[in-house]
C-alpha positions as CSV (number, residue, x, y, z in Angstrom):
1,M,-49.0,32.9,-59.9
2,K,-45.5,31.8,-59.0
3,Y,-42.9,32.7,-56.9
4,I,-39.7,32.0,-57.6
5,I,-37.5,32.0,-53.7
6,D,-33.5,32.5,-53.9
7,T,-31.2,31.9,-51.0
8,S,-30.8,34.9,-49.3
9,T,-34.7,34.4,-48.6
10,W,-34.4,30.9,-47.5
11,I,-31.6,32.4,-45.0
12,A,-33.7,35.6,-43.6
13,L,-36.8,32.8,-43.3
14,V,-34.6,30.6,-41.4
15,R,-32.8,33.7,-39.2
16,Y,-35.5,36.5,-38.9
17,Y,-39.0,35.0,-38.7
18,K,-38.4,30.8,-37.7
19,P,-37.3,32.1,-33.9
20,F,-40.4,33.9,-33.7
21,D,-42.7,31.3,-35.2
22,S,-43.4,28.9,-32.5
23,N,-46.3,27.4,-33.6
24,M,-44.9,27.4,-36.4
25,V,-47.7,28.9,-39.1
26,I,-45.1,30.7,-41.1
27,L,-43.3,27.9,-41.8
28,D,-46.2,25.3,-42.5
29,F,-47.8,27.7,-44.9
30,F,-43.8,27.7,-46.6
31,E,-44.1,23.9,-47.1
32,K,-48.1,24.1,-48.3
33,K,-47.3,26.6,-50.5
34,L,-44.1,24.4,-52.1
35,K,-46.0,21.2,-52.2
36,N,-48.8,22.8,-54.5
37,D,-46.0,24.4,-56.6
38,E,-47.0,28.0,-56.1
39,F,-43.5,28.5,-54.7
40,L,-40.8,27.3,-56.4
41,L,-37.1,25.9,-54.9
42,I,-35.0,25.1,-57.6
43,D,-31.8,23.1,-57.3
44,E,-29.1,25.2,-57.8
45,V,-30.9,27.3,-54.7
46,F,-31.0,24.2,-52.5
47,K,-27.5,23.4,-53.4
48,E,-26.4,27.0,-52.3
49,C,-28.7,26.7,-49.4
50,S,-26.7,23.4,-48.7
51,F,-23.6,25.0,-48.3
52,V,-24.1,28.4,-47.0
53,A,-24.4,30.5,-43.8
54,K,-23.6,26.7,-42.1
55,K,-26.3,25.3,-43.9
56,I,-29.1,26.9,-41.5
57,V,-31.5,26.3,-43.7
58,I,-30.7,22.9,-44.3
59,K,-30.2,22.2,-40.7
60,E,-34.1,24.1,-39.3
61,L,-36.0,23.4,-42.4
62,E,-36.7,19.9,-42.7
63,F,-39.5,20.2,-45.6
64,I,-36.7,22.0,-48.0
65,S,-34.6,18.5,-48.2
66,S,-37.8,16.5,-49.6
67,K,-36.8,16.1,-53.6
68,E,-40.7,16.5,-54.5
69,I,-40.9,19.9,-54.2
70,I,-37.4,20.8,-55.6
71,T,-37.5,22.6,-59.5
72,K,-34.8,21.2,-61.5
73,T,-33.3,23.0,-64.0
74,S,-30.9,21.3,-65.8
75,N,-33.3,21.3,-69.1
76,I,-33.4,25.4,-68.7
77,Y,-31.0,26.5,-71.5
78,P,-30.4,30.2,-72.3
79,T,-31.3,31.2,-76.0
80,K,-29.9,33.6,-78.0
81,K,-31.8,36.4,-76.6
82,F,-30.7,35.8,-73.1
83,F,-27.0,35.6,-74.0
84,N,-27.4,38.7,-76.2
85,L,-29.2,40.4,-73.0
86,L,-26.8,39.2,-70.6
87,E,-24.1,40.6,-72.6
88,N,-25.3,43.8,-72.9
89,Q,-28.2,44.7,-70.0
90,F,-27.3,42.6,-67.4
91,C,-23.4,43.2,-67.7
92,N,-21.5,45.8,-65.4
93,K,-19.9,47.6,-68.3
94,P,-17.3,49.2,-66.3
95,Q,-16.4,46.2,-64.4
96,R,-16.4,44.6,-67.9
97,N,-13.9,46.3,-69.2
98,L,-11.4,45.8,-66.7
99,L,-11.4,42.4,-67.9
100,N,-9.6,40.1,-71.0
101,D,-11.9,38.0,-73.2
102,I,-11.0,34.7,-71.8
103,E,-11.6,36.3,-67.8
104,I,-15.3,37.1,-69.0
105,D,-16.1,33.8,-70.4
106,N,-15.2,32.0,-67.9
107,F,-17.4,34.9,-65.6
108,T,-19.9,34.3,-67.9
109,S,-19.8,30.4,-68.0
110,N,-20.2,30.4,-64.6
111,Y,-22.8,33.1,-63.8
112,L,-24.5,30.2,-66.3
113,N,-24.2,27.5,-63.9
114,S,-25.1,29.9,-61.0
115,A,-28.5,29.7,-58.8
116,D,-29.3,33.3,-59.6
117,A,-28.9,32.4,-63.7
118,K,-31.0,29.5,-63.1
119,I,-33.8,31.4,-61.3
120,I,-34.2,34.1,-63.9
121,L,-33.8,30.9,-66.7
122,L,-36.6,29.6,-65.5
123,A,-38.9,33.3,-64.4
124,L,-38.9,33.9,-68.4
125,D,-39.7,30.3,-69.2
126,I,-42.7,30.6,-66.6
127,K,-43.6,34.3,-67.9
128,N,-43.9,32.9,-71.6
129,E,-46.1,30.1,-70.4
130,K,-50.2,31.0,-70.8
131,D,-51.6,29.3,-68.0
132,V,-49.4,31.5,-65.6
133,E,-51.5,34.6,-64.7
134,K,-47.3,36.0,-63.3
135,V,-44.0,35.1,-61.7
136,F,-41.8,36.6,-59.3
137,I,-38.8,36.4,-57.8
138,V,-38.3,36.1,-53.9
139,T,-35.0,37.7,-53.1
140,E,-33.6,40.0,-50.3
141,E,-31.2,41.4,-52.7
142,T,-31.3,45.1,-53.2
143,S,-30.2,46.4,-57.2
144,A,-27.8,49.0,-55.2
145,N,-23.6,47.7,-54.6
146,N,-23.2,45.0,-57.0
147,D,-19.2,44.4,-55.3
148,N,-17.7,44.6,-58.4
149,K,-19.4,41.6,-59.8
150,L,-19.5,41.5,-63.5
151,F,-23.5,40.7,-63.3
152,K,-26.2,42.7,-62.0
153,K,-28.2,41.4,-59.0
154,I,-31.5,39.9,-59.5
155,P,-33.5,43.1,-58.5
156,A,-31.9,45.2,-61.3
157,I,-32.1,42.6,-63.7
158,C,-35.6,42.0,-63.0
159,K,-36.2,45.4,-64.1
160,E,-34.7,44.8,-67.3
161,I,-37.1,41.5,-68.5
162,D,-40.0,43.2,-66.7
163,I,-40.2,40.8,-64.4
164,K,-41.2,41.8,-60.7
165,S,-38.9,41.2,-57.7
166,I,-40.0,41.2,-54.4
167,S,-38.5,40.7,-50.5
168,L,-39.7,38.2,-47.9
169,P,-41.8,41.2,-46.2
170,K,-43.8,41.6,-49.3
171,L,-44.4,38.3,-50.0
172,I,-45.6,37.9,-46.5
173,E,-47.6,40.6,-47.1
174,I,-49.5,40.0,-50.3
175,F,-50.2,36.1,-48.4
176,N,-51.3,37.8,-45.1
177,S,-54.5,37.1,-45.1
178,E,-53.7,33.0,-45.6
179,I,-51.1,33.0,-43.4
180,E,-53.5,34.2,-40.6
181,I,-50.6,35.2,-38.8
182,S,-51.0,37.5,-35.5
183,I,-48.3,39.0,-33.2
184,K,-49.9,36.7,-30.7
185,D,-49.0,33.7,-32.8
186,L,-45.0,34.7,-33.0
187,N,-45.0,35.2,-28.8
188,A,-47.1,31.6,-28.2
């Protein structure tokens, strides 16, 4: 199984879990999973982490800057089918109707270079691999309220392409027996 982790999840990990992880149980677990290539940190997410939230992720997680754990996405290209999905199913039609063709092209181009698009493209790539059981996208985003953006948020897109999106608490729940964390560990 593969878990692609987005920027919002890394920020949540640092803000809401790290302060209570005095024994580094959760952070060591994440580092191990990244090194084992089970959790994926893509290059575009790393870039976002280096300029959002006052660089909190980069400053607080030393291991995240290791080039060996960053998955490159420069060789992943959208297919004709992906462009069709982007235009018809990933797009917020009411917002699209407010834009002219040039604006739509600009938003589409920017989106295709974004971390969200690269996450979706990588997930689709992995989904098509025969040796990977399942792929999950880990995000703190919700399907609701898209802030009037042209393209839907990750969980809404995941529903369209039959890829599971889960939150950080759900990810930790899935691996709870492996993390072996207790309230005592968090308060040590």
